[in-house]
C-alpha positions in Angstrom: 72.6 98.2 97.4 75.5 98.5 99.7 73.8 101.7 100.9 70.4 100.3 101.6 68.7 97.2 103.0 65.6 95.2 102.3 64.4 93.7 99.0 63.7 96.9 97.1 67.4 97.9 96.5 69.3 94.8 97.4 72.9 94.2 96.4 72.3 90.7 95.0 70.1 87.6 95.4 69.6 86.6 99.0 70.7 83.3 100.5 68.5 80.4 99.8 66.4 80.1 96.7 65.8 83.5 95.2 65.5 85.5 92.0 67.6 88.6 91.2 67.0 91.2 88.6 69.3 94.1 88.0 67.7 97.5 88.4 68.9 100.4 86.2 72.5 101.2 87.1 74.6 104.3 86.9 77.0 104.6 83.9 79.8 105.5 86.3 82.6 103.0 86.5 84.3 102.0 89.7 87.9 103.3 89.2 90.4 103.2 92.0 93.9 102.1 91.5 97.3 103.5 92.3 98.8 102.3 89.0 96.1 103.6 86.8 92.4 103.1 85.9 90.9 99.8 87.1 87.4 98.3 87.1 86.8 96.3 90.2 83.6 94.8 91.4 82.2 93.3 94.6 78.7 92.1 95.6 77.1 91.3 98.9 74.0 89.3 99.5 71.2 91.6 100.9 71.4 90.0 104.4 75.1 90.4 104.9 75.3 94.1 105.7 72.6 94.2 108.3 73.8 90.9 109.8 77.3 92.4 110.2 75.9 95.6 111.7 77.9 97.7 109.3 77.4 101.4 108.8 77.1 102.6 105.2 80.8 103.6 105.1 81.9 100.3 106.6 79.9 98.4 104.0 81.4 100.5 101.1 84.9 100.1 102.6 84.4 96.4 102.9 83.2 96.1 99.3 86.3 98.1 98.1 88.5 95.6 99.9 86.5 92.6 98.7 87.0 93.9 95.1 90.8 93.7 95.7 91.8 97.2 96.4 94.7 97.3 98.8 95.5 101.1 98.9 94.4 103.8 101.3 90.6 104.3 101.1 89.8 108.0 100.9 86.6 110.0 100.5 87.7 110.6 96.9 87.7 106.9 96.3 84.4 106.4 98.0 82.9 109.2 95.9 84.2 107.8 92.6 82.3 104.5 92.9 79.3 103.4 90.9 76.8 101.2 92.6 74.6 98.7 90.8 71.4 97.7 92.7 69.5 94.5 92.4 66.1 93.5 93.4 65.7 90.2 95.1 63.3 88.1 97.0 63.5 84.9 99.1 61.2 82.0 98.1 60.7 78.6 99.5 59.4 75.5 97.8 59.7 71.8 98.0 62.3 70.0 95.9 59.5 68.4 93.9 58.0 71.8 93.1 61.5 73.1 92.1 62.0 70.1 89.8 58.6 70.7 88.2 59.4 74.4 87.7 62.8 73.6 86.3 61.3 71.2 83.7 58.9 73.9 82.5 61.8 76.3 81.9 
């Protein structure tokens, strides 16, 4: 998630070949808009947050901006967010192995 690192609770599939499966998510909606309720989303690949050296708050604030919010980010906004976590893993294979796997799908 935006709040954690590693493969167990990653925000999305990592760079390169990978598989991503959504983990159970909160039913809370991300709602933060000056003009009324809005549902905005943002996703980071698992490696982005540690590579940027962001704190948890910096990662959340960056995701809020990435989602398109342009207002003042307050603790109330941060606390109103719902976070969906994904599990992912990096895999490597040859192109021939990929083509063979794809044909079996």
